[in-house]
ZAPA-806168 format. One record per residue (C-alpha): y, x, z; residue in three letters; residue number from 1. Coordinates in pm, 1 decimal. Example, Ala and Ser with C-alpha at 12.3 -4.5 7.8 and 13.67 -1.06 7.14 Angstrom:
+----------+----------+----------+-----+-----+
!       c2 !       c1 !       c3 !   r !   k !
+----------+----------+----------+-----+-----+
!   -450.0 !   1230.0 !    780.0 ! ALA !   1 !
!   -106.0 !   1367.0 !    714.0 ! SER !   2 !
+----------+----------+----------+-----+-----+
end
This chain:
+----------+----------+----------+-----+-----+
!       c2 !       c1 !       c3 !   r !   k !
+----------+----------+----------+-----+-----+
!   3270.7 ! -16598.0 !  -5011.5 ! MET !   1 !
!   3002.7 ! -16839.1 !  -5120.9 ! ASP !   2 !
!   3072.4 ! -17125.2 !  -4879.1 ! HIS !   3 !
!   3033.0 ! -17460.2 !  -5063.3 ! PRO !   4 !
!   3384.3 ! -17577.7 !  -4964.9 ! LEU !   5 !
!   3538.1 ! -17256.0 !  -5097.8 ! VAL !   6 !
!   3352.5 ! -17281.7 !  -5428.3 ! GLN !   7 !
!   3423.6 ! -17654.7 !  -5465.6 ! HIS !   8 !
!   3798.4 ! -17619.1 !  -5416.1 ! LYS !   9 !
!   3816.8 ! -17315.1 !  -5643.0 ! LEU !  10 !
!   3635.1 ! -17509.3 !  -5917.0 ! SER !  11 !
!   3892.1 ! -17790.1 !  -5893.5 ! LEU !  12 !
!   4175.6 ! -17535.3 !  -5917.2 ! MET !  13 !
!   4030.0 ! -17380.9 !  -6231.9 ! ARG !  14 !
!   4060.4 ! -17710.7 !  -6422.6 ! ASN !  15 !
!   4361.1 ! -17684.8 !  -6655.4 ! LYS !  16 !
!   4427.7 ! -18057.1 !  -6602.7 ! GLU !  17 !
!   4496.4 ! -18004.4 !  -6229.9 ! ALA !  18 !
!   4858.0 ! -18099.8 !  -6152.5 ! SER !  19 !
!   5103.4 ! -17864.0 !  -5984.5 ! THR !  20 !
!   5080.1 ! -18078.3 !  -5672.0 ! ASN !  21 !
!   4699.8 ! -18074.7 !  -5655.5 ! SER !  22 !
!   4683.6 ! -17701.9 !  -5740.3 ! PHE !  23 !
!   4924.4 ! -17625.7 !  -5455.1 ! ARG !  24 !
!   4735.5 ! -17849.5 !  -5211.3 ! ARG !  25 !
!   4399.3 ! -17697.4 !  -5302.0 ! LEU !  26 !
!   4539.3 ! -17346.6 !  -5269.8 ! LEU !  27 !
!   4663.3 ! -17431.8 !  -4920.4 ! ASN !  28 !
!   4323.5 ! -17571.3 !  -4816.8 ! GLU !  29 !
!   4133.7 ! -17279.8 !  -4968.8 ! LEU !  30 !
!   4364.7 ! -17031.5 !  -4796.4 ! SER !  31 !
!   4276.6 ! -17180.7 !  -4458.0 ! MET !  32 !
!   3907.4 ! -17125.9 !  -4533.9 ! LEU !  33 !
!   3976.7 ! -16766.9 !  -4644.0 ! LEU !  34 !
!   4172.6 ! -16707.9 !  -4321.6 ! ALA !  35 !
!   3872.6 ! -16822.8 !  -4119.9 ! TYR !  36 !
!   3656.5 ! -16554.3 !  -4280.9 ! GLU !  37 !
!   3902.8 ! -16264.8 !  -4292.0 ! VAL !  38 !
!   3991.4 ! -16303.8 !  -3921.8 ! THR !  39 !
!   3627.8 ! -16312.5 !  -3808.7 ! ARG !  40 !
!   3641.6 ! -15963.2 !  -3652.8 ! ASP !  41 !
!   3992.2 ! -15982.4 !  -3507.6 ! MET !  42 !
!   4028.4 ! -15825.1 !  -3162.8 ! PRO !  43 !
!   4080.3 ! -16066.7 !  -2875.1 ! MET !  44 !
!   4235.2 ! -16041.4 !  -2533.1 ! GLN !  45 !
!   4149.1 ! -16213.7 !  -2207.9 ! GLU !  46 !
!   4406.7 ! -16432.7 !  -2034.4 ! VAL !  47 !
!   4397.0 ! -16656.4 !  -1732.0 ! GLU !  48 !
!   4471.3 ! -17027.8 !  -1774.3 ! ILE !  49 !
!   4429.0 ! -17338.1 !  -1567.4 ! GLU !  50 !
!   4208.4 ! -17617.1 !  -1700.5 ! THR !  51 !
!   4240.5 ! -17969.3 !  -1556.1 ! PRO !  52 !
!   3971.2 ! -17861.8 !  -1307.5 ! LEU !  53 !
!   4025.7 ! -17496.1 !  -1218.0 ! GLU !  54 !
!   4159.2 ! -17155.4 !  -1312.2 ! LYS !  55 !
!   3952.0 ! -16956.2 !  -1559.7 ! THR !  56 !
!   3967.8 ! -16657.1 !  -1792.2 ! LYS !  57 !
!   3955.3 ! -16723.9 !  -2166.8 ! VAL !  58 !
!   3977.1 ! -16518.2 !  -2485.2 ! LYS !  59 !
!   4263.4 ! -16556.0 !  -2733.2 ! VAL !  60 !
!   4377.4 ! -16384.6 !  -3051.2 ! ILE !  61 !
!   4696.5 ! -16186.6 !  -3022.1 ! ASP !  62 !
!   4863.7 ! -16331.8 !  -3331.3 ! GLY !  63 !
!   5168.3 ! -16110.6 !  -3281.0 ! LYS !  64 !
!   4955.6 ! -15807.9 !  -3369.3 ! LYS !  65 !
!   4859.1 ! -15962.1 !  -3705.0 ! LEU !  66 !
!   5081.6 ! -15949.5 !  -4013.7 ! VAL !  67 !
!   5021.2 ! -16144.8 !  -4332.7 ! PHE !  68 !
!   5182.2 ! -15953.3 !  -4617.6 ! VAL !  69 !
!   5255.3 ! -16167.1 !  -4922.6 ! SER !  70 !
!   5285.1 ! -16008.2 !  -5266.0 ! ILE !  71 !
!   5563.2 ! -16218.0 !  -5417.2 ! LEU !  72 !
!   5574.0 ! -16469.1 !  -5551.0 ! ARG !  73 !
!   5222.6 ! -16608.4 !  -5586.2 ! ALA !  74 !
!   5108.3 ! -16464.0 !  -5254.1 ! GLY !  75 !
!   5321.0 ! -16721.9 !  -5074.2 ! ASN !  76 !
!   5072.4 ! -16991.5 !  -5176.2 ! GLY !  77 !
!   4799.4 ! -16823.0 !  -4972.1 ! ILE !  78 !
!   5043.9 ! -16737.1 !  -4693.3 ! LEU !  79 !
!   5118.9 ! -17100.8 !  -4605.4 ! ASP !  80 !
!   4753.5 ! -17190.1 !  -4552.4 ! GLY !  81 !
!   4683.6 ! -16881.0 !  -4345.3 ! MET !  82 !
!   4981.4 ! -16946.4 !  -4119.3 ! LEU !  83 !
!   4841.4 ! -17293.1 !  -4053.1 ! SER !  84 !
!   4536.6 ! -17124.2 !  -3900.3 ! VAL !  85 !
!   4715.5 ! -16833.2 !  -3727.4 ! VAL !  86 !
!   5071.6 ! -16960.0 !  -3665.3 ! PRO !  87 !
!   5149.1 ! -16669.4 !  -3430.5 ! GLY !  88 !
!   5110.9 ! -16408.8 !  -3704.5 ! ALA !  89 !
!   5411.2 ! -16215.9 !  -3831.2 ! ARG !  90 !
!   5493.8 ! -16213.2 !  -4203.0 ! VAL !  91 !
!   5591.5 ! -15939.2 !  -4445.8 ! GLY !  92 !
!   5684.9 ! -15958.8 !  -4814.4 ! HIS !  93 !
!   5647.0 ! -15716.0 !  -5102.4 ! ILE !  94 !
!   5819.4 ! -15805.9 !  -5428.1 ! GLY !  95 !
!   5630.2 ! -15667.8 !  -5727.0 ! LEU !  96 !
!   5636.1 ! -15767.1 !  -6091.3 ! TYR !  97 !
!   5404.6 ! -15654.6 !  -6366.5 ! ARG !  98 !
!   5572.0 ! -15470.7 !  -6653.2 ! ASP !  99 !
!   5454.2 ! -15671.3 !  -6958.5 ! PRO ! 100 !
!   5414.8 ! -15359.8 !  -7175.1 ! LYS ! 101 !
!   5253.1 ! -15110.3 !  -6937.4 ! THR ! 102 !
!   5101.3 ! -15364.6 !  -6690.0 ! LEU ! 103 !
!   5213.5 ! -15133.4 !  -6407.7 ! THR ! 104 !
!   5364.7 ! -15273.4 !  -6086.8 ! ALA ! 105 !
!   5740.1 ! -15241.2 !  -6025.8 ! VAL ! 106 !
!   5872.0 ! -15295.9 !  -5670.3 ! GLU ! 107 !
!   6192.9 ! -15495.6 !  -5618.2 ! TYR ! 108 !
!   6164.6 ! -15611.1 !  -5253.0 ! TYR ! 109 !
!   6005.6 ! -15483.1 !  -4931.2 ! PHE ! 110 !
!   6045.3 ! -15630.9 !  -4581.4 ! LYS ! 111 !
!   5801.4 ! -15602.2 !  -4290.3 ! LEU ! 112 !
!   5812.4 ! -15663.5 !  -3914.5 ! PRO ! 113 !
!   5882.7 ! -15370.5 !  -3684.0 ! GLN ! 114 !
!   5617.5 ! -15152.4 !  -3519.9 ! ASN ! 115 !
!   5368.7 ! -15184.2 !  -3806.2 ! VAL ! 116 !
!   5170.2 ! -14893.0 !  -3662.7 ! GLU ! 117 !
!   5054.2 ! -15129.6 !  -3384.6 ! GLU ! 118 !
!   4952.1 ! -15408.1 !  -3623.0 ! ARG ! 119 !
!   4668.6 ! -15520.7 !  -3851.3 ! ASP ! 120 !
!   4784.8 ! -15615.8 !  -4202.0 ! LEU ! 121 !
!   4627.5 ! -15875.0 !  -4430.5 ! ILE ! 122 !
!   4766.7 ! -15849.7 !  -4783.0 ! VAL ! 123 !
!   4751.2 ! -16176.1 !  -4980.2 ! VAL ! 124 !
!   4775.1 ! -16234.1 !  -5355.9 ! ASP ! 125 !
!   4583.5 ! -16501.9 !  -5550.7 ! PRO ! 126 !
!   4467.3 ! -16268.9 !  -5828.7 ! MET ! 127 !
!   4327.4 ! -15914.8 !  -5825.1 ! LEU ! 128 !
!   4328.1 ! -15848.0 !  -6200.9 ! ALA ! 129 !
!   4419.1 ! -15496.1 !  -6317.4 ! THR ! 130 !
!   4462.0 ! -15400.0 !  -5952.2 ! GLY ! 131 !
!   4796.4 ! -15230.8 !  -6018.8 ! ASN ! 132 !
!   5001.3 ! -15458.8 !  -5791.2 ! SER ! 133 !
!   4745.1 ! -15444.6 !  -5510.8 ! ALA ! 134 !
!   4719.9 ! -15064.6 !  -5531.4 ! ILE ! 135 !
!   5099.7 ! -15026.8 !  -5527.5 ! ALA ! 136 !
!   5132.5 ! -15266.5 !  -5232.7 ! ALA ! 137 !
!   4866.4 ! -15090.6 !  -5025.5 ! VAL ! 138 !
!   5012.8 ! -14747.3 !  -5103.3 ! GLU ! 139 !
!   5352.3 ! -14867.1 !  -4983.0 ! ARG ! 140 !
!   5205.2 ! -15019.9 !  -4666.9 ! LEU ! 141 !
!   5007.0 ! -14707.6 !  -4581.8 ! LYS ! 142 !
!   5335.8 ! -14518.2 !  -4556.1 ! GLU ! 143 !
!   5398.0 ! -14721.8 !  -4238.1 ! LEU ! 144 !
!   5058.1 ! -14624.6 !  -4088.0 ! ARG ! 145 !
!   4930.2 ! -14969.9 !  -3979.6 ! PRO ! 146 !
!   4616.1 ! -15003.9 !  -3765.2 ! ARG ! 147 !
!   4426.0 ! -15158.7 !  -4055.5 ! SER ! 148 !
!   4469.3 ! -15321.9 !  -4395.9 ! ILE ! 149 !
!   4261.4 ! -15594.9 !  -4562.7 ! LYS ! 150 !
!   4315.0 ! -15753.0 !  -4903.7 ! PHE ! 151 !
!   4259.7 ! -16125.4 !  -4970.3 ! VAL ! 152 !
!   4258.6 ! -16297.3 !  -5309.3 ! CYS ! 153 !
!   4121.2 ! -16612.1 !  -5470.8 ! LEU ! 154 !
!   3988.1 ! -16445.0 !  -5782.0 ! LEU ! 155 !
!   3909.3 ! -16099.0 !  -5904.3 ! THR ! 156 !
!   3698.8 ! -15926.1 !  -6170.4 ! CYS ! 157 !
!   3487.6 ! -15608.1 !  -6183.5 ! PRO ! 158 !
!   3781.2 ! -15406.2 !  -6320.7 ! GLU ! 159 !
!   4014.4 ! -15511.8 !  -6038.5 ! GLY ! 160 !
!   3758.3 ! -15448.5 !  -5766.0 ! VAL ! 161 !
!   3676.2 ! -15104.5 !  -5908.2 ! ALA ! 162 !
!   4043.2 ! -15005.5 !  -5938.2 ! ALA ! 163 !
!   4136.1 ! -15105.6 !  -5581.3 ! LEU ! 164 !
!   3819.2 ! -14954.7 !  -5432.0 ! GLN ! 165 !
!   3876.7 ! -14628.0 !  -5616.0 ! LYS ! 166 !
!   4239.0 ! -14601.7 !  -5500.1 ! ALA ! 167 !
!   4181.9 ! -14734.5 !  -5146.3 ! HIS ! 168 !
!   3811.8 ! -14726.7 !  -5050.5 ! PRO ! 169 !
!   3903.9 ! -14799.4 !  -4686.5 ! ASP ! 170 !
!   4054.9 ! -15142.7 !  -4768.2 ! VAL ! 171 !
!   3800.2 ! -15428.4 !  -4772.1 ! PRO ! 172 !
!   3843.0 ! -15701.0 !  -5034.2 ! ILE ! 173 !
!   3789.6 ! -16069.1 !  -4950.5 ! TYR ! 174 !
!   3764.9 ! -16306.4 !  -5247.1 ! THR ! 175 !
!   3631.9 ! -16649.2 !  -5340.5 ! ALA ! 176 !
!   3491.0 ! -16529.5 !  -5676.0 ! ALA ! 177 !
!   3440.4 ! -16227.5 !  -5899.7 ! ILE ! 178 !
!   3487.7 ! -16346.0 !  -6258.1 ! ASP ! 179 !
!   3351.6 ! -16196.6 !  -6577.6 ! ARG ! 180 !
!   3626.1 ! -15966.0 !  -6707.9 ! GLN ! 181 !
!   3989.5 ! -15898.4 !  -6796.7 ! LEU ! 182 !
!   4129.1 ! -15986.7 !  -7138.0 ! ASN ! 183 !
!   4362.5 ! -15762.9 !  -7341.2 ! ASP ! 184 !
!   4667.7 ! -15904.6 !  -7160.5 ! HIS ! 185 !
!   4534.8 ! -15831.1 !  -6811.7 ! GLY ! 186 !
!   4430.0 ! -16189.2 !  -6731.5 ! TYR ! 187 !
!   4102.4 ! -16273.1 !  -6558.7 ! ILE ! 188 !
!   3839.2 ! -16461.3 !  -6762.5 ! LEU ! 189 !
!   3742.2 ! -16740.2 !  -6718.1 ! PRO ! 190 !
!   4002.8 ! -16734.6 !  -6440.1 ! GLY ! 191 !
!   4248.9 ! -17011.9 !  -6366.3 ! LEU ! 192 !
!   4558.5 ! -16899.6 !  -6557.5 ! GLY ! 193 !
!   4874.5 ! -16766.1 !  -6391.1 ! ASP ! 194 !
!   4852.3 ! -16874.4 !  -6025.7 ! ALA ! 195 !
!   5228.4 ! -16844.6 !  -5969.2 ! GLY ! 196 !
!   5315.2 ! -17058.7 !  -6271.0 ! ASP ! 197 !
!   5059.2 ! -17322.2 !  -6181.1 ! ARG ! 198 !
!   5172.9 ! -17328.5 !  -5819.3 ! MET ! 199 !
!   5545.3 ! -17357.4 !  -5890.8 ! PHE ! 200 !
!   5532.2 ! -17550.7 !  -6220.3 ! GLY ! 201 !
!   5691.8 ! -17271.0 !  -6423.2 ! THR ! 202 !
!   5593.3 ! -17101.1 !  -6748.8 ! LYS ! 203 !
+----------+----------+----------+-----+-----+
end
């Protein structure tokens, strides 16, 4: 997404001098902009309301059909901003951590709303690096046969995009930037560091 506001806020987040407070605030603002784009093709329904002048039919989003699925813990930073834009959406969580030796994703938590087969899922995680967590999350979600799945991140790299597209070519990826590459430890370069640590002030 090349919108000037998206790029501006992402640039401020990349700065290593950005405080935890400003990083969190910028992530929230950027998430709202990402939500605007990723919900562009959402189905709408027609309802009848009464304006101050007369009755009329209007179109609204059925937020109850939409589920934001946060990959814990860093995904929660994007989740807050998106819920500001679509407060009627349901929320699911997938707990995954990256094994430091193999870099593979290990699941420790999974909770989603009921009737997922009737819903559209938007998976959120700030970074799409090796792609292992995203691939594992989407595989798990596909077991529930949702109507659709999209993936949203702040940053990715060619390796992450290729890995997720190879494993799940039917899942579109929405991102603010595609950076140069991964380093030997599975971090995106130039990147912005560990989004979870920067968001929560941990190391």
